[in-house]
N, CA and C atoms as an extended XYZ file, in Angstrom:
558
Properties=species:S:1:pos:R:3:atomname:S:1:resname:S:1:resid:I:1 pbc="F F F"
N         5.526       13.135      -42.788 N   UNK     1
C         4.429       12.241      -42.439 CA  UNK     1
C         4.199       12.343      -40.950 C   UNK     1
N         2.974       12.520      -40.560 N   UNK     2
C         2.618       12.612      -39.134 CA  UNK     2
C         2.094       11.245      -38.687 C   UNK     2
N         2.839       10.586      -37.780 N   UNK     3
C         2.443        9.262      -37.303 CA  UNK     3
C         1.377        9.401      -36.212 C   UNK     3
N         0.377        8.512      -36.209 N   UNK     4
C        -0.625        8.531      -35.142 CA  UNK     4
C         0.027        8.239      -33.789 C   UNK     4
N        -0.577        8.745      -32.730 N   UNK     5
C        -0.047        8.511      -31.382 CA  UNK     5
C        -0.025        7.018      -31.082 C   UNK     5
N         0.951        6.619      -30.301 N   UNK     6
C         1.097        5.227      -29.854 CA  UNK     6
C         1.345        4.242      -30.991 C   UNK     6
N         1.924        4.705      -32.055 N   UNK     7
C         2.272        3.818      -33.172 CA  UNK     7
C         3.775        3.902      -33.383 C   UNK     7
N         4.372        2.819      -33.851 N   UNK     8
C         5.805        2.762      -34.152 CA  UNK     8
C         5.964        2.464      -35.641 C   UNK     8
N         6.897        3.172      -36.272 N   UNK     9
C         7.164        2.951      -37.696 CA  UNK     9
C         8.663        2.831      -37.910 C   UNK     9
N         9.022        1.994      -38.866 N   UNK    10
C        10.412        1.878      -39.308 CA  UNK    10
C        10.455        2.525      -40.691 C   UNK    10
N        11.291        3.561      -40.821 N   UNK    11
C        11.371        4.289      -42.088 CA  UNK    11
C        12.753        4.058      -42.686 C   UNK    11
N        12.786        3.677      -43.976 N   UNK    12
C        14.041        3.461      -44.699 CA  UNK    12
C        14.031        4.376      -45.921 C   UNK    12
N        15.161        5.004      -46.177 N   UNK    13
C        15.273        5.869      -47.367 CA  UNK    13
C        16.390        5.340      -48.246 C   UNK    13
N        16.184        5.434      -49.575 N   UNK    14
C        17.225        5.031      -50.522 CA  UNK    14
C        18.174        6.213      -50.710 C   UNK    14
N        19.416        5.915      -51.123 N   UNK    15
C        20.342        7.033      -51.422 CA  UNK    15
C        19.761        7.894      -52.547 C   UNK    15
N        19.954        9.196      -52.436 N   UNK    16
C        19.383       10.076      -53.475 CA  UNK    16
C        20.016        9.835      -54.850 C   UNK    16
N        19.184        9.896      -55.889 N   UNK    17
C        19.626        9.861      -57.285 CA  UNK    17
C        19.180       11.176      -57.892 C   UNK    17
N        20.105       12.053      -57.979 N   UNK    18
C        19.733       13.395      -58.444 CA  UNK    18
C        18.928       14.069      -57.342 C   UNK    18
N        17.727       14.489      -57.712 N   UNK    19
C        16.876       15.110      -56.695 CA  UNK    19
C        15.724       14.186      -56.296 C   UNK    19
N        15.936       12.886      -56.522 N   UNK    20
C        14.886       11.906      -56.188 CA  UNK    20
C        15.432       10.864      -55.228 C   UNK    20
N        14.578       10.441      -54.325 N   UNK    21
C        14.893        9.316      -53.446 CA  UNK    21
C        13.582        8.662      -53.049 C   UNK    21
N        13.677        7.455      -52.558 N   UNK    22
C        12.470        6.713      -52.168 CA  UNK    22
C        12.517        6.411      -50.672 C   UNK    22
N        11.357        6.422      -50.034 N   UNK    23
C        11.260        6.029      -48.617 CA  UNK    23
C        10.272        4.892      -48.513 C   UNK    23
N        10.558        4.029      -47.569 N   UNK    24
C         9.690        2.895      -47.301 CA  UNK    24
C         9.320        2.952      -45.820 C   UNK    24
N         8.058        2.857      -45.515 N   UNK    25
C         7.574        2.937      -44.140 CA  UNK    25
C         6.892        1.624      -43.784 C   UNK    25
N         7.282        1.084      -42.633 N   UNK    26
C         6.685       -0.172      -42.176 CA  UNK    26
C         6.153        0.054      -40.759 C   UNK    26
N         4.905       -0.273      -40.550 N   UNK    27
C         4.298       -0.157      -39.215 CA  UNK    27
C         4.808       -1.323      -38.361 C   UNK    27
N         5.557       -1.003      -37.325 N   UNK    28
C         6.118       -2.044      -36.443 CA  UNK    28
C         5.510       -1.972      -35.036 C   UNK    28
N         4.319       -1.383      -34.940 N   UNK    29
C         3.664       -1.208      -33.640 CA  UNK    29
C         3.448       -2.544      -32.941 C   UNK    29
N         2.946       -3.528      -33.674 N   UNK    30
C         2.690       -4.838      -33.045 CA  UNK    30
C         3.977       -5.448      -32.513 C   UNK    30
N         5.062       -5.340      -33.286 N   UNK    31
C         6.346       -5.877      -32.828 CA  UNK    31
C         6.811       -5.164      -31.559 C   UNK    31
N         6.690       -3.841      -31.517 N   UNK    32
C         7.106       -3.069      -30.338 CA  UNK    32
C         6.262       -3.444      -29.122 C   UNK    32
N         4.963       -3.610      -29.322 N   UNK    33
C         4.098       -4.023      -28.208 CA  UNK    33
C         4.487       -5.413      -27.719 C   UNK    33
N         4.812       -6.298      -28.643 N   UNK    34
C         5.249       -7.648      -28.261 CA  UNK    34
C         6.561       -7.584      -27.478 C   UNK    34
N         7.493       -6.724      -27.923 N   UNK    35
C         8.761       -6.566      -27.193 CA  UNK    35
C         8.522       -6.026      -25.784 C   UNK    35
N         7.619       -5.043      -25.671 N   UNK    36
C         7.292       -4.494      -24.348 CA  UNK    36
C         6.661       -5.564      -23.455 C   UNK    36
N         5.796       -6.370      -24.035 N   UNK    37
C         5.147       -7.446      -23.273 CA  UNK    37
C         6.175       -8.470      -22.801 C   UNK    37
N         7.117       -8.809      -23.668 N   UNK    38
C         8.195       -9.735      -23.300 CA  UNK    38
C         9.034       -9.133      -22.177 C   UNK    38
N         9.349       -7.849      -22.268 N   UNK    39
C        10.139       -7.184      -21.222 CA  UNK    39
C         9.400       -7.215      -19.891 C   UNK    39
N         8.077       -6.971      -19.917 N   UNK    40
C         7.281       -7.041      -18.672 CA  UNK    40
C         7.276       -8.460      -18.107 C   UNK    40
N         7.128       -9.441      -18.988 N   UNK    41
C         7.126      -10.835      -18.537 CA  UNK    41
C         8.470      -11.220      -17.936 C   UNK    41
N         9.562      -10.763      -18.554 N   UNK    42
C        10.895      -11.060      -18.017 CA  UNK    42
C        11.090      -10.401      -16.657 C   UNK    42
N        10.607       -9.181      -16.505 N   UNK    43
C        10.710       -8.484      -15.216 CA  UNK    43
C         9.877       -9.206      -14.149 C   UNK    43
N         8.674       -9.660      -14.519 N   UNK    44
C         7.825      -10.398      -13.582 CA  UNK    44
C         8.498      -11.718      -13.185 C   UNK    44
N         9.119      -12.388      -14.154 N   UNK    45
C         9.827      -13.633      -13.856 CA  UNK    45
C        11.006      -13.368      -12.923 C   UNK    45
N        11.720      -12.283      -13.150 N   UNK    46
C        12.854      -11.919      -12.295 CA  UNK    46
C        12.375      -11.675      -10.854 C   UNK    46
N        11.249      -10.961      -10.713 N   UNK    47
C        10.700      -10.703       -9.379 CA  UNK    47
C        10.236      -12.003       -8.723 C   UNK    47
N         9.613      -12.880       -9.502 N   UNK    48
C         9.149      -14.161       -8.960 CA  UNK    48
C        10.329      -15.018       -8.500 C   UNK    48
N        11.408      -15.003       -9.269 N   UNK    49
C        12.606      -15.758       -8.873 CA  UNK    49
C        13.207      -15.185       -7.593 C   UNK    49
N        13.245      -13.849       -7.484 N   UNK    50
C        13.773      -13.214       -6.273 CA  UNK    50
C        12.902      -13.564       -5.070 C   UNK    50
N        11.595      -13.548       -5.243 N   UNK    51
C        10.676      -13.925       -4.171 CA  UNK    51
C        10.892      -15.381       -3.766 C   UNK    51
N        11.007      -16.253       -4.743 N   UNK    52
C        11.242      -17.668       -4.449 CA  UNK    52
C        12.551      -17.863       -3.693 C   UNK    52
N        13.569      -17.116       -4.050 N   UNK    53
C        14.866      -17.222       -3.370 CA  UNK    53
C        14.751      -16.736       -1.921 C   UNK    53
N        14.052      -15.639       -1.706 N   UNK    54
C        13.851      -15.143       -0.337 CA  UNK    54
C        13.095      -16.178        0.490 C   UNK    54
N        12.046      -16.746       -0.079 N   UNK    55
C        11.260      -17.757        0.646 CA  UNK    55
C        12.092      -19.007        0.922 C   UNK    55
N        12.942      -19.411       -0.019 N   UNK    56
C        13.814      -20.563        0.197 CA  UNK    56
C        14.789      -20.275        1.335 C   UNK    56
N        15.407      -19.080        1.310 N   UNK    57
C        16.341      -18.702        2.371 CA  UNK    57
C        15.635      -18.643        3.726 C   UNK    57
N        14.426      -18.088        3.734 N   UNK    58
C        13.664      -18.003        4.992 CA  UNK    58
C        13.358      -19.399        5.515 C   UNK    58
N        12.928      -20.295        4.633 N   UNK    59
C        12.615      -21.657        5.043 CA  UNK    59
C        13.855      -22.339        5.625 C   UNK    59
N        14.970      -22.166        4.943 N   UNK    60
C        16.228      -22.764        5.409 CA  UNK    60
C        16.618      -22.198        6.776 C   UNK    60
N        16.518      -20.904        6.925 N   UNK    61
C        16.879      -20.247        8.180 CA  UNK    61
C        15.957      -20.679        9.318 C   UNK    61
N        14.668      -20.737        9.033 N   UNK    62
C        13.696      -21.068       10.076 CA  UNK    62
C        13.778      -22.531       10.504 C   UNK    62
N        14.258      -23.385        9.619 N   UNK    63
C        14.341      -24.799        9.975 CA  UNK    63
C        15.595      -25.119       10.798 C   UNK    63
N        16.459      -24.128       11.013 N   UNK    64
C        17.680      -24.334       11.794 CA  UNK    64
C        17.451      -24.287       13.300 C   UNK    64
N        16.335      -23.686       13.736 N   UNK    65
C        16.142      -23.507       15.171 CA  UNK    65
C        14.680      -23.644       15.543 C   UNK    65
N        14.440      -24.015       16.777 N   UNK    66
C        13.090      -24.039       17.323 CA  UNK    66
C        12.917      -22.960       18.383 C   UNK    66
N        13.945      -22.157       18.594 N   UNK    67
C        13.870      -21.073       19.563 CA  UNK    67
C        12.904      -20.009       19.041 C   UNK    67
N        11.838      -19.747       19.791 N   UNK    68
C        10.783      -18.843       19.337 CA  UNK    68
C        11.318      -17.447       19.032 C   UNK    68
N        12.152      -16.895       19.896 N   UNK    69
C        12.687      -15.548       19.656 CA  UNK    69
C        13.476      -15.499       18.351 C   UNK    69
N        14.318      -16.497       18.118 N   UNK    70
C        15.091      -16.545       16.877 CA  UNK    70
C        14.189      -16.668       15.659 C   UNK    70
N        13.185      -17.521       15.757 N   UNK    71
C        12.258      -17.724       14.644 CA  UNK    71
C        11.529      -16.422       14.322 C   UNK    71
N        11.017      -15.732       15.345 N   UNK    72
C        10.265      -14.497       15.110 CA  UNK    72
C        11.151      -13.395       14.531 C   UNK    72
N        12.364      -13.257       15.042 N   UNK    73
C        13.266      -12.240       14.496 CA  UNK    73
C        13.680      -12.558       13.062 C   UNK    73
N        13.892      -13.845       12.765 N   UNK    74
C        14.193      -14.244       11.385 CA  UNK    74
C        13.015      -13.949       10.463 C   UNK    74
N        11.811      -14.221       10.947 N   UNK    75
C        10.627      -13.934       10.124 CA  UNK    75
C        10.544      -12.445        9.805 C   UNK    75
N        10.787      -11.604       10.804 N   UNK    76
C        10.751      -10.154       10.557 CA  UNK    76
C        11.845       -9.732        9.582 C   UNK    76
N        13.016      -10.341        9.704 N   UNK    77
C        14.118      -10.035        8.784 CA  UNK    77
C        13.731      -10.377        7.342 C   UNK    77
N        13.206      -11.568        7.118 N   UNK    78
C        12.851      -11.972        5.760 CA  UNK    78
C        11.617      -11.230        5.266 C   UNK    78
N        10.715      -10.898        6.154 N   UNK    79
C         9.545      -10.117        5.767 CA  UNK    79
C         9.967       -8.757        5.219 C   UNK    79
N        10.993       -8.160        5.821 N   UNK    80
C        11.467       -6.844        5.360 CA  UNK    80
C        11.988       -6.916        3.925 C   UNK    80
N        12.530       -8.051        3.538 N   UNK    81
C        13.007       -8.202        2.162 CA  UNK    81
C        11.841       -8.286        1.176 C   UNK    81
N        10.663       -8.660        1.682 N   UNK    82
C         9.479       -8.750        0.826 CA  UNK    82
C         8.648       -7.472        0.859 C   UNK    82
N         8.560       -6.845        2.020 N   UNK    83
C         7.767       -5.633        2.221 CA  UNK    83
C         8.678       -4.597        2.871 C   UNK    83
N         8.986       -3.525        2.195 N   UNK    84
C         9.937       -2.543        2.742 CA  UNK    84
C         9.317       -1.685        3.849 C   UNK    84
N         9.113       -2.273        4.996 N   UNK    85
C         8.477       -1.557        6.109 CA  UNK    85
C         9.473       -0.652        6.821 C   UNK    85
N         8.924        0.301        7.592 N   UNK    86
C         9.763        1.142        8.446 CA  UNK    86
C         9.976        0.483        9.801 C   UNK    86
N         8.920       -0.108       10.339 N   UNK    87
C         9.052       -0.888       11.563 CA  UNK    87
C         8.012       -2.005       11.517 C   UNK    87
N         8.258       -3.034       12.297 N   UNK    88
C         7.360       -4.197       12.291 CA  UNK    88
C         7.438       -4.891       13.631 C   UNK    88
N         6.371       -5.638       13.930 N   UNK    89
C         6.393       -6.444       15.136 CA  UNK    89
C         5.551       -7.688       14.949 C   UNK    89
N         5.746       -8.606       15.869 N   UNK    90
C         4.922       -9.802       15.950 CA  UNK    90
C         4.211       -9.739       17.293 C   UNK    90
N         2.905       -9.888       17.267 N   UNK    91
C         2.113       -9.956       18.485 CA  UNK    91
C         1.527      -11.356       18.580 C   UNK    91
N         1.607      -11.947       19.757 N   UNK    92
C         1.016      -13.269       19.954 CA  UNK    92
C        -0.230      -13.153       20.814 C   UNK    92
N        -1.191      -14.016       20.509 N   UNK    93
C        -2.467      -14.054       21.226 CA  UNK    93
C        -2.267      -14.789       22.541 C   UNK    93
N        -2.719      -14.172       23.624 N   UNK    94
C        -2.623      -14.780       24.949 CA  UNK    94
C        -4.027      -14.957       25.517 C   UNK    94
N        -4.352      -16.174       25.921 N   UNK    95
C        -5.650      -16.495       26.532 CA  UNK    95
C        -6.826      -16.081       25.656 C   UNK    95
N        -6.631      -16.048       24.355 N   UNK    96
C        -7.678      -15.650       23.412 CA  UNK    96
C        -8.294      -14.293       23.724 C   UNK    96
N        -7.620      -13.471       24.519 N   UNK    97
C        -8.211      -12.183       24.872 CA  UNK    97
C        -7.290      -10.994       24.634 C   UNK    97
N        -5.977      -11.216       24.616 N   UNK    98
C        -5.018      -10.121       24.445 CA  UNK    98
C        -3.972      -10.508       23.404 C   UNK    98
N        -3.460       -9.487       22.721 N   UNK    99
C        -2.273       -9.687       21.890 CA  UNK    99
C        -1.166       -8.855       22.506 C   UNK    99
N         0.023       -9.454       22.540 N   UNK   100
C         1.176       -8.807       23.172 CA  UNK   100
C         2.348       -8.833       22.207 C   UNK   100
N         3.070       -7.717       22.123 N   UNK   101
C         4.249       -7.643       21.271 CA  UNK   101
C         5.332       -8.550       21.851 C   UNK   101
N         5.838       -9.469       21.010 N   UNK   102
C         6.881      -10.395       21.471 CA  UNK   102
C         8.170      -10.267       20.661 C   UNK   102
N         8.086       -9.625       19.493 N   UNK   103
C         9.277       -9.390       18.668 CA  UNK   103
C         9.038       -8.116       17.884 C   UNK   103
N        10.117       -7.361       17.676 N   UNK   104
C         9.972       -6.129       16.911 CA  UNK   104
C        11.260       -5.792       16.198 C   UNK   104
N        11.126       -4.917       15.208 N   UNK   105
C        12.293       -4.505       14.441 CA  UNK   105
C        12.121       -3.057       13.992 C   UNK   105
N        13.187       -2.265       14.164 N   UNK   106
C        13.319       -0.892       13.664 CA  UNK   106
C        12.512        0.165       14.417 C   UNK   106
N        12.018       -0.119       15.585 N   UNK   107
C        11.311        0.916       16.347 CA  UNK   107
C        12.268        1.927       16.961 C   UNK   107
N        13.511        1.521       17.194 N   UNK   108
C        14.476        2.412       17.843 CA  UNK   108
C        14.744        3.674       17.032 C   UNK   108
N        14.392        3.669       15.780 N   UNK   109
C        14.582        4.853       14.937 CA  UNK   109
C        13.650        6.001       15.361 C   UNK   109
N        12.474        5.669       15.910 N   UNK   110
C        11.483        6.676       16.268 CA  UNK   110
C        11.212        6.786       17.758 C   UNK   110
N        11.554        5.756       18.496 N   UNK   111
C        11.149        5.722       19.890 CA  UNK   111
C        12.070        4.808       20.675 C   UNK   111
N        11.835        4.726       21.945 N   UNK   112
C        12.497        3.738       22.788 CA  UNK   112
C        11.786        2.408       22.541 C   UNK   112
N        12.476        1.465       21.949 N   UNK   113
C        11.855        0.182       21.571 CA  UNK   113
C        11.280       -0.548       22.773 C   UNK   113
N        11.804       -0.293       23.970 N   UNK   114
C        11.260       -0.944       25.167 CA  UNK   114
C         9.803       -0.553       25.398 C   UNK   114
N         9.424        0.662       24.993 N   UNK   115
C         8.015        1.075       25.111 CA  UNK   115
C         7.125        0.177       24.263 C   UNK   115
N         7.576       -0.100       23.051 N   UNK   116
C         6.786       -0.935       22.140 CA  UNK   116
C         6.738       -2.377       22.632 C   UNK   116
N         7.803       -2.855       23.244 N   UNK   117
C         7.812       -4.229       23.769 CA  UNK   117
C         6.751       -4.426       24.852 C   UNK   117
N         6.295       -3.358       25.459 N   UNK   118
C         5.308       -3.444       26.534 CA  UNK   118
C         3.870       -3.324       26.038 C   UNK   118
N         3.684       -3.140       24.731 N   UNK   119
C         2.342       -2.922       24.187 CA  UNK   119
C         1.518       -4.204       24.240 C   UNK   119
N         0.314       -4.056       24.738 N   UNK   120
C        -0.674       -5.140       24.787 CA  UNK   120
C        -2.014       -4.553       24.371 C   UNK   120
N        -2.778       -5.296       23.588 N   UNK   121
C        -4.113       -4.869       23.193 CA  UNK   121
C        -5.135       -5.917       23.620 C   UNK   121
N        -6.262       -5.459       24.103 N   UNK   122
C        -7.375       -6.358       24.391 CA  UNK   122
C        -8.111       -6.585       23.070 C   UNK   122
N        -8.220       -7.829       22.645 N   UNK   123
C        -8.786       -8.149       21.333 CA  UNK   123
C       -10.217       -7.655       21.207 C   UNK   123
N       -11.065       -7.949       22.189 N   UNK   124
C       -12.481       -7.591       22.061 CA  UNK   124
C       -12.707       -6.079       22.132 C   UNK   124
N       -11.748       -5.308       22.611 N   UNK   125
C       -11.890       -3.853       22.681 CA  UNK   125
C       -11.449       -3.173       21.387 C   UNK   125
N       -10.877       -3.929       20.467 N   UNK   126
C       -10.381       -3.359       19.216 CA  UNK   126
C       -11.047       -4.046       18.030 C   UNK   126
N       -11.857       -3.299       17.264 N   UNK   127
C       -12.490       -3.894       16.079 CA  UNK   127
C       -11.466       -4.470       15.089 C   UNK   127
N       -10.304       -3.831       15.004 N   UNK   128
C        -9.267       -4.302       14.080 CA  UNK   128
C        -8.807       -5.701       14.478 C   UNK   128
N        -8.422       -5.860       15.755 N   UNK   129
C        -7.924       -7.164       16.207 CA  UNK   129
C        -9.036       -8.207       16.239 C   UNK   129
N       -10.243       -7.791       16.602 N   UNK   130
C       -11.371       -8.728       16.605 CA  UNK   130
C       -11.583       -9.298       15.209 C   UNK   130
N       -11.579       -8.426       14.198 N   UNK   131
C       -11.777       -8.884       12.817 CA  UNK   131
C       -10.650       -9.800       12.369 C   UNK   131
N        -9.414       -9.432       12.710 N   UNK   132
C        -8.286      -10.260       12.294 CA  UNK   132
C        -8.333      -11.644       12.934 C   UNK   132
N        -8.694      -11.690       14.227 N   UNK   133
C        -8.701      -12.965       14.944 CA  UNK   133
C        -9.908      -13.813       14.548 C   UNK   133
N       -11.099      -13.217       14.470 N   UNK   134
C       -12.299      -14.014       14.199 CA  UNK   134
C       -12.467      -14.359       12.725 C   UNK   134
N       -12.079      -13.435       11.838 N   UNK   135
C       -12.281      -13.679       10.407 CA  UNK   135
C       -11.010      -14.077        9.679 C   UNK   135
N        -9.879      -14.104       10.414 N   UNK   136
C        -8.588      -14.473        9.812 CA  UNK   136
C        -8.300      -13.610        8.590 C   UNK   136
N        -8.496      -12.337        8.768 N   UNK   137
C        -8.424      -11.400        7.655 CA  UNK   137
C        -7.313      -10.387        7.885 C   UNK   137
N        -6.517      -10.149        6.844 N   UNK   138
C        -5.510       -9.094        6.898 CA  UNK   138
C        -6.212       -7.745        6.775 C   UNK   138
N        -5.630       -6.736        7.404 N   UNK   139
C        -6.218       -5.401        7.356 CA  UNK   139
C        -5.131       -4.399        6.993 C   UNK   139
N        -5.438       -3.557        6.017 N   UNK   140
C        -4.541       -2.489        5.584 CA  UNK   140
C        -5.214       -1.158        5.884 C   UNK   140
N        -4.508       -0.296        6.600 N   UNK   141
C        -5.018        1.040        6.906 CA  UNK   141
C        -4.070        2.038        6.254 C   UNK   141
N        -4.583        2.799        5.296 N   UNK   142
C        -3.753        3.726        4.519 CA  UNK   142
C        -3.257        4.902        5.353 C   UNK   142
N        -4.082        5.358        6.298 N   UNK   143
C        -3.689        6.501        7.133 CA  UNK   143
C        -4.338        6.348        8.502 C   UNK   143
N        -3.552        5.951        9.473 N   UNK   144
C        -4.082        5.702       10.819 CA  UNK   144
C        -4.615        6.981       11.461 C   UNK   144
N        -4.142        8.136       11.021 N   UNK   145
C        -4.612        9.405       11.586 CA  UNK   145
C        -6.071        9.653       11.247 C   UNK   145
N        -6.552        9.028       10.173 N   UNK   146
C        -7.937        9.213        9.739 CA  UNK   146
C        -8.812        8.002       10.048 C   UNK   146
N        -8.257        6.998       10.691 N   UNK   147
C        -8.999        5.769       10.962 CA  UNK   147
C        -9.708        5.888       12.309 C   UNK   147
N       -11.033        5.764       12.328 N   UNK   148
C       -11.769        5.915       13.588 CA  UNK   148
C       -11.353        4.852       14.611 C   UNK   148
N       -11.069        5.294       15.791 N   UNK   149
C       -10.741        4.373       16.877 CA  UNK   149
C        -9.314        3.859       16.885 C   UNK   149
N        -8.449        4.391       16.022 N   UNK   150
C        -7.058        3.930       16.019 CA  UNK   150
C        -6.402        4.333       17.334 C   UNK   150
N        -5.725        3.418       17.961 N   UNK   151
C        -5.056        3.658       19.235 CA  UNK   151
C        -3.562        3.847       18.998 C   UNK   151
N        -2.969        4.836       19.679 N   UNK   152
C        -1.535        5.110       19.557 CA  UNK   152
C        -0.853        4.917       20.912 C   UNK   152
N        -0.568        3.676       21.265 N   UNK   153
C         0.157        3.484       22.523 CA  UNK   153
C         1.573        4.032       22.414 C   UNK   153
N         2.204        4.323       23.535 N   UNK   154
C         3.580        4.839       23.500 CA  UNK   154
C         4.487        3.917       22.686 C   UNK   154
N         5.297        4.540       21.840 N   UNK   155
C         6.225        3.786       21.010 CA  UNK   155
C         5.719        3.546       19.603 C   UNK   155
N         4.454        3.915       19.337 N   UNK   156
C         3.898        3.681       17.995 CA  UNK   156
C         3.407        4.972       17.338 C   UNK   156
N         3.837        6.092       17.831 N   UNK   157
C         3.362        7.381       17.315 CA  UNK   157
C         3.726        7.602       15.848 C   UNK   157
N         4.775        6.973       15.362 N   UNK   158
C         5.226        7.151       13.978 CA  UNK   158
C         4.403        6.362       12.967 C   UNK   158
N         3.556        5.461       13.411 N   UNK   159
C         2.827        4.557       12.520 CA  UNK   159
C         1.725        5.328       11.785 C   UNK   159
N         1.847        5.411       10.452 N   UNK   160
C         0.821        6.078        9.636 CA  UNK   160
C         0.132        5.039        8.736 C   UNK   160
N         0.870        4.398        7.824 N   UNK   161
C         0.309        3.276        7.057 CA  UNK   161
C         0.548        2.008        7.866 C   UNK   161
N        -0.462        1.141        7.949 N   UNK   162
C        -0.334       -0.052        8.797 CA  UNK   162
C        -0.962       -1.249        8.100 C   UNK   162
N        -0.281       -2.383        8.211 N   UNK   163
C        -0.805       -3.647        7.696 CA  UNK   163
C        -0.690       -4.681        8.795 C   UNK   163
N        -1.809       -5.315        9.115 N   UNK   164
C        -1.833       -6.414       10.077 CA  UNK   164
C        -2.212       -7.698        9.366 C   UNK   164
N        -1.454       -8.766        9.632 N   UNK   165
C        -1.688      -10.057        8.984 CA  UNK   165
C        -1.759      -11.132       10.059 C   UNK   165
N        -2.859      -11.900       10.118 N   UNK   166
C        -2.948      -12.951       11.128 CA  UNK   166
C        -1.904      -14.044       10.925 C   UNK   166
N        -1.407      -14.573       12.020 N   UNK   167
C        -0.509      -15.732       11.996 CA  UNK   167
C        -1.372      -16.926       12.408 C   UNK   167
N        -1.406      -17.926       11.550 N   UNK   168
C        -2.274      -19.081       11.779 CA  UNK   168
C        -1.411      -20.334       11.893 C   UNK   168
N        -1.654      -21.099       12.943 N   UNK   169
C        -0.972      -22.385       13.133 CA  UNK   169
C        -2.010      -23.398       13.597 C   UNK   169
N        -1.961      -24.580       13.041 N   UNK   170
C        -2.929      -25.634       13.379 CA  UNK   170
C        -4.360      -25.127       13.284 C   UNK   170
N        -4.628      -24.366       12.226 N   UNK   171
C        -5.952      -23.835       11.924 CA  UNK   171
C        -6.478      -22.851       12.984 C   UNK   171
N        -5.582      -22.282       13.793 N   UNK   172
C        -5.970      -21.306       14.817 CA  UNK   172
C        -5.138      -20.043       14.651 C   UNK   172
N        -5.752      -18.881       14.852 N   UNK   173
C        -4.993      -17.633       14.872 CA  UNK   173
C        -4.218      -17.609       16.183 C   UNK   173
N        -2.901      -17.483       16.070 N   UNK   174
C        -2.060      -17.453       17.277 CA  UNK   174
C        -1.426      -16.077       17.501 C   UNK   174
N        -1.602      -15.181       16.525 N   UNK   175
C        -1.032      -13.851       16.660 CA  UNK   175
C        -1.144      -13.108       15.355 C   UNK   175
N        -0.323      -12.064       15.215 N   UNK   176
C        -0.349      -11.298       13.984 CA  UNK   176
C         0.968      -10.590       13.752 C   UNK   176
N         1.224      -10.345       12.474 N   UNK   177
C         2.323       -9.474       12.060 CA  UNK   177
C         1.749       -8.079       11.948 C   UNK   177
N         2.545       -7.105       12.295 N   UNK   178
C         2.161       -5.721       12.147 CA  UNK   178
C         3.328       -5.008       11.479 C   UNK   178
N         3.106       -4.486       10.266 N   UNK   179
C         4.149       -3.742        9.560 CA  UNK   179
C         3.612       -2.352        9.253 C   UNK   179
N         4.529       -1.380        9.231 N   UNK   180
C         4.050       -0.019        9.028 CA  UNK   180
C         5.049        0.848        8.293 C   UNK   180
N         4.553        1.976        7.830 N   UNK   181
C         5.353        3.022        7.191 CA  UNK   181
C         4.965        4.356        7.807 C   UNK   181
N         5.885        5.310        7.769 N   UNK   182
C         5.584        6.632        8.304 CA  UNK   182
C         4.872        7.507        7.273 C   UNK   182
N         4.779        7.033        6.036 N   UNK   183
C         4.085        7.798        5.010 CA  UNK   183
C         2.695        7.201        4.785 C   UNK   183
N         1.694        8.049        4.551 N   UNK   184
C         0.350        7.542        4.307 CA  UNK   184
C         0.234        6.879        2.938 C   UNK   184
N        -0.687        5.933        2.835 N   UNK   185
C        -1.001        5.311        1.561 CA  UNK   185
C         0.037        4.367        0.998 C   UNK   185
N         0.954        3.877        1.839 N   UNK   186
C         1.997        3.001        1.320 CA  UNK   186
C         1.432        1.627        1.064 C   UNK   186
C-alpha cells in the first residue's frame, strides 16, 4: 500500500493462518498532528518560562543598585541571555544632540574596547539615530556593508548585522541599546 505524503498510518497484522493473514490500517494523521502541535506548545511554554526567569533575575539584579555603570552592565549581561549578540553597547543621549557610548560588552574580541568607548554620534547627522530618537523606533540592519550612509567609527569594523533599540524613561528617549553580529542577516 502506498501512503499519501504527509499522512500517518498505524498498520496491524494478524498472525498468519496457513497462507492467509489479515491487516488493519488506521489513519492516525490527525493524532500525529495533534501530538506535534502539543510538542510545539510545550516548547513555546518552556521558552516563555525561560524568558520570564531571565526577566525576573534581571529585575532582581537591577533593583539592588542605583549605580548607573552597574545597572548598564547588568542590562547588557541579561540582554545577552535574550539575544545572542557578538558585541553590544549602551549609548546615552547628551543635550538632545549626541549619543555617546557609556557601556559596552565583548568589543575586546575584535578591537581595542577603549576605541569604542570614545564613540560619539551626532543625532541629526545620522538618519538612523534621528529616526530612533524622534519616532522611538527600533531599527534592524541586516548588512551594514550594504546600508547607505552607515558609519564605521574605529572599534566597530566588525559590526555587520545591527539592531538599535531606544531606551525610554519618563516618556523620553534617553539613549539606545546597540547589539550586533559579525554575520549578515542575523
